[in-house]
C-alpha positions as CSV (number, residue, x, y, z in Angstrom):
1,X,-16.3,-3.2,0.7
2,X,-16.4,-4.4,4.3
3,X,-13.7,-4.1,7.0
4,X,-11.4,-6.1,7.1
5,X,-10.4,-6.8,3.5
6,X,-8.4,-9.9,2.5
7,X,-5.2,-8.6,1.1
8,X,-3.2,-9.5,-2.0
9,X,0.2,-11.2,-1.4
10,X,3.3,-12.0,-3.2
11,X,5.0,-15.3,-4.0
12,X,8.8,-15.6,-3.6
13,X,10.7,-16.2,-6.8
14,X,14.5,-16.5,-7.1
15,X,14.9,-14.1,-10.1
16,X,13.2,-10.9,-11.4
17,X,10.5,-11.6,-14.0
18,X,10.9,-9.5,-17.0
19,X,8.6,-8.4,-19.9
20,X,6.5,-5.5,-20.9
21,X,3.7,-6.5,-18.6
22,X,5.7,-6.2,-15.4
23,X,5.8,-3.3,-12.9
24,X,8.3,-3.2,-10.1
25,X,8.1,-1.6,-6.6
26,X,10.7,-1.6,-3.8
27,X,9.7,-3.8,-0.8
28,X,10.0,-1.8,2.4
29,X,10.6,-3.8,5.6
30,X,7.7,-2.7,7.8
31,X,4.2,-3.9,8.8
32,X,1.6,-4.5,6.1
33,X,-1.3,-2.1,6.8
34,X,-4.5,-1.1,5.0
35,X,-5.7,2.4,5.7
36,X,-9.5,2.9,5.8
37,X,-10.5,6.6,5.6
38,X,-14.1,6.5,6.6
39,X,-16.6,9.4,6.8
40,X,-15.5,10.6,10.2
41,X,-12.5,8.5,11.3
42,X,-9.6,6.3,10.1
43,X,-9.1,2.6,10.8
44,X,-5.9,0.7,10.2
45,X,-6.0,-3.0,9.4
46,X,-3.1,-5.5,9.7
47,X,-2.4,-8.2,7.1
48,X,-4.4,-10.7,9.2
49,X,-7.4,-8.4,9.5
50,X,-6.9,-7.1,13.0
51,X,-7.7,-3.5,13.8
52,X,-4.4,-2.0,14.7
53,X,-5.4,1.7,14.8
54,X,-4.4,2.3,18.4
55,X,-0.7,1.5,17.8
56,X,-0.5,3.5,14.6
57,X,-2.5,6.5,15.7
58,X,-0.1,9.0,14.2
59,X,-0.8,7.5,10.8
60,X,-4.6,7.5,11.5
61,X,-4.4,11.2,12.3
62,X,-2.4,11.9,9.1
63,X,-5.0,10.0,7.0
64,X,-7.9,11.8,8.7
65,X,-6.2,15.1,7.8
66,X,-5.2,14.5,4.2
67,X,-7.3,11.8,2.7
68,X,-10.9,12.3,1.5
69,X,-13.6,10.1,3.1
70,X,-14.4,6.7,1.6
71,X,-10.8,6.0,0.6
72,X,-9.0,2.7,1.2
73,X,-5.3,2.3,0.6
74,X,-3.0,-0.7,0.8
75,X,0.6,-0.3,1.9
76,X,3.2,-0.6,4.6
77,X,3.6,1.1,7.9
78,X,7.4,1.9,8.3
79,X,9.6,3.7,10.8
80,X,12.8,5.4,9.8
81,X,15.7,5.6,12.3
82,X,19.2,6.8,11.6
83,X,18.4,7.4,8.0
84,X,17.0,4.0,7.1
85,X,13.9,1.8,7.6
86,X,14.0,0.1,10.9
87,X,11.9,-3.0,11.2
88,X,12.8,-3.5,14.9
89,X,11.3,-0.1,15.6
90,X,8.1,-1.0,13.7
91,X,7.9,-4.3,15.5
92,X,8.2,-2.6,18.9
93,X,5.5,-0.2,18.0
94,X,3.2,-3.0,16.7
95,X,3.7,-5.0,19.9
96,X,3.2,-2.1,22.3
97,X,0.2,-0.9,24.2
98,X,-1.6,2.2,22.9
99,X,-0.1,4.4,25.6
100,X,3.4,3.1,24.9
101,X,2.8,3.5,21.1
102,X,2.1,7.2,21.6
103,X,5.3,7.6,23.5
104,X,7.3,5.8,20.8
105,X,5.7,7.9,18.1
106,X,7.1,11.0,19.7
107,X,10.6,9.9,19.0
108,X,10.1,7.8,15.9
109,X,7.0,8.8,14.0
110,X,5.6,6.3,11.5
111,X,5.3,6.7,7.7
112,X,2.7,5.0,5.4
113,X,4.1,3.8,2.1
114,X,1.0,3.4,-0.1
115,X,1.2,1.1,-3.2
116,X,-2.4,0.5,-4.1
117,X,-5.9,2.0,-3.9
118,X,-8.8,-0.3,-3.2
119,X,-11.6,2.2,-2.8
120,X,-11.7,5.6,-4.5
121,X,-13.8,8.4,-3.1
122,X,-15.6,9.0,-6.4
123,X,-15.3,5.7,-8.1
124,X,-15.9,3.3,-5.3
125,X,-14.4,-0.2,-5.2
126,X,-11.7,-0.2,-7.9
127,X,-10.1,-3.6,-7.2
128,X,-11.4,-5.0,-10.5
129,X,-9.4,-2.4,-12.4
130,X,-5.9,-3.3,-13.7
131,X,-2.9,-2.4,-11.7
132,X,-1.8,0.4,-14.1
133,X,-5.2,2.0,-13.8
134,X,-5.2,1.8,-10.0
135,X,-1.7,3.2,-9.8
136,X,-2.8,6.2,-11.9
137,X,-5.8,6.7,-9.6
138,X,-3.5,6.6,-6.5
139,X,-1.1,9.2,-7.9
140,X,-3.9,11.5,-9.1
141,X,-5.6,11.3,-5.7
142,X,-2.4,12.2,-3.9
143,X,-1.8,15.2,-6.2
144,X,-5.4,16.4,-6.0
145,X,-5.5,16.4,-2.2
146,X,-1.9,17.4,-1.8
147,X,-1.1,14.2,0.2
148,X,2.4,14.7,1.8
149,X,4.6,12.6,4.1
150,X,4.0,10.7,6.4
151,X,1.8,9.3,3.6
152,X,3.4,8.8,0.3
153,X,3.3,6.5,-2.7
154,X,6.0,3.9,-3.2
155,X,8.2,4.4,-6.2
156,X,7.4,2.2,-9.3
157,X,9.2,1.5,-12.5
158,X,8.6,-0.7,-15.6
159,X,12.3,-0.9,-16.3
160,X,13.9,-4.1,-14.9
161,X,17.3,-2.5,-14.9
162,X,16.1,0.2,-12.6
163,X,14.4,-2.4,-10.4
164,X,17.7,-4.3,-10.2
165,X,19.5,-1.1,-9.2
166,X,17.1,-0.6,-6.4
167,X,17.6,-4.2,-5.4
168,X,21.3,-4.0,-5.3
169,X,21.8,-0.5,-3.8
170,X,18.9,0.0,-1.4
171,X,19.3,-2.9,1.0
172,X,21.2,-0.9,3.5
173,X,18.3,1.6,3.6
174,X,15.8,-1.1,4.6
175,X,14.6,-2.1,1.2
176,X,14.4,-5.9,1.4
177,X,13.7,-6.7,-2.2
178,X,11.4,-6.0,-5.2
179,X,7.7,-6.7,-5.6
180,X,6.7,-7.5,-9.2
181,X,3.2,-6.9,-10.3
182,X,1.5,-7.5,-13.7
183,X,0.3,-4.3,-15.2
184,X,-3.0,-5.9,-16.1
185,X,-3.7,-7.7,-12.8
186,X,-6.8,-7.0,-10.7
187,X,-6.5,-6.8,-7.0
188,X,-7.6,-10.0,-5.2
189,X,-6.7,-12.0,-2.2
190,X,-4.0,-14.6,-2.5
191,X,-0.4,-14.6,-3.9
192,X,-1.0,-12.8,-7.1
193,X,2.3,-10.9,-7.2
194,X,5.9,-12.0,-7.2
195,X,8.7,-10.9,-5.0
196,X,12.5,-11.1,-5.1
197,X,14.3,-10.9,-1.8
198,X,17.9,-10.8,-0.8
199,X,18.8,-14.4,0.0
200,X,21.7,-16.7,0.5
201,X,22.1,-20.2,-1.0
202,X,22.9,-22.7,1.7
203,X,22.7,-26.4,2.3
204,X,20.0,-27.5,4.7
205,X,19.2,-30.9,6.3
206,X,15.8,-32.4,5.4
207,X,14.0,-33.2,8.7
208,X,10.4,-33.6,7.4
209,X,7.9,-33.1,4.6
210,X,4.2,-32.2,4.1
211,X,1.8,-34.2,2.0
212,X,2.3,-37.9,1.1
213,X,5.8,-39.3,0.6
214,X,4.9,-40.1,-3.0
215,X,4.0,-36.5,-3.7
216,X,5.5,-34.2,-1.1
217,X,4.3,-30.6,-1.2
218,X,7.0,-29.0,0.8
219,X,10.0,-29.8,3.0
220,X,10.8,-29.1,6.6
221,X,14.5,-28.3,6.8
222,X,17.1,-27.4,9.4
223,X,19.1,-24.4,8.3
224,X,22.8,-24.0,9.2
225,X,22.0,-21.8,12.2
226,X,19.7,-24.4,13.6
227,X,16.4,-22.8,12.6
228,X,13.7,-25.2,11.5
229,X,11.8,-23.9,8.5
230,X,9.1,-24.9,6.1
231,X,10.0,-24.4,2.4
232,X,7.7,-23.0,-0.2
233,X,5.9,-25.5,-2.4
234,X,8.3,-27.8,-4.3
235,X,8.5,-27.5,-8.0
236,X,7.5,-30.7,-9.8
237,X,11.0,-32.0,-10.8
238,X,12.4,-31.5,-7.3
239,X,9.3,-33.0,-5.7
240,X,9.9,-36.2,-7.8
241,X,13.5,-36.4,-6.7
242,X,12.6,-36.0,-3.0
243,X,9.7,-38.5,-3.4
244,X,12.2,-41.2,-4.6
245,X,14.2,-40.6,-1.5
246,X,11.3,-40.6,0.9
247,X,9.6,-43.7,-0.6
248,X,12.9,-45.6,-0.4
249,X,13.1,-44.7,3.3
250,X,9.6,-46.1,4.1
251,X,7.3,-44.8,6.8
252,X,7.8,-41.5,8.5
253,X,8.8,-41.4,12.2
254,X,6.0,-39.1,13.5
255,X,3.8,-36.2,12.8
256,X,4.4,-32.7,14.1
257,X,3.3,-29.1,13.3
258,X,5.2,-26.1,12.1
259,X,3.7,-22.7,11.0
260,X,0.2,-24.2,11.1
261,X,1.2,-27.1,8.8
262,X,1.3,-30.8,9.9
263,X,4.4,-32.5,8.6
264,X,6.0,-36.0,8.8
265,X,9.4,-36.3,10.3
266,X,12.2,-38.2,8.6
267,X,15.6,-39.5,9.7
268,X,18.9,-38.1,8.5
269,X,19.3,-38.0,4.8
270,X,20.6,-36.0,1.9
271,X,20.8,-32.2,2.2
272,X,18.8,-29.8,0.0
273,X,20.1,-26.6,-1.4
274,X,17.9,-23.7,-0.4
275,X,17.5,-20.0,-0.9
276,X,17.0,-18.7,2.7
277,X,16.0,-15.1,3.1
278,X,18.6,-12.9,4.8
279,X,15.9,-10.5,6.2
280,X,13.6,-11.1,9.2
281,X,11.3,-13.3,7.0
282,X,11.5,-17.1,7.2
283,X,11.0,-17.6,3.5
284,X,13.0,-20.7,2.3
285,X,12.9,-22.0,-1.2
286,X,14.3,-25.5,-2.0
287,X,16.2,-25.4,-5.3
288,X,18.2,-28.7,-5.6
289,X,18.6,-32.0,-3.8
290,X,22.2,-32.9,-2.8
291,X,23.1,-36.5,-2.9
292,X,26.5,-36.2,-1.2
């Protein structure tokens, strides 16, 4: 497997999926990081594929000390401050220079919350194995090599009631939701998992859309605080309702770009009810069109 790797992602869903095939992990509010323990060094990769080793050097040194060569782990770089996960501290570290990062690490050292193993030191690339098998390999590896904090495995449960307890009680500690993974799923790039985040239902103004008016893919909305956001892909019934409104209005006013997506603007119209994430993330899911 070559550096960098394309990572698996999670799709936002409004409710926790349940069933015997689901596994649940708390979602820590940090920076997505892949840890590559190579023969004589450690490299750290961001979600986008950048080499971010210089700003997380304390984690690289921990990986060099505790992990066996030719091991690749997927997880989250997090920083604890005042007894809880502090995303602002992680953001400051990620945006700093290497020299500044070393100074920050002296006061607030980083931790690596590992949730997957992609390359095993004895078995090689294990991404094609099911989640349950990879999870067992991860835990066995940590036990065999006595891996200790600042590197540790995230908790996991197959009990949705436990997952909901985490969801309801751990928000103040910096847990922003639950990631849900099928027990039989292989590891591959794309949104193969589900995630449930703390969110508020609010009414938002439709100011644009992507795709053709007859088959809109997503909406651009103005949230109550004034933020302009792109919703996730519309479900078919809601897309049909929005389409009727857009087609009745005629041509769009102009084309603009948001989050790398080109969208058509539209004049004032009905509001749409959305689930808007209450954490730092700009995830917005449209749930219902309001006609009044």
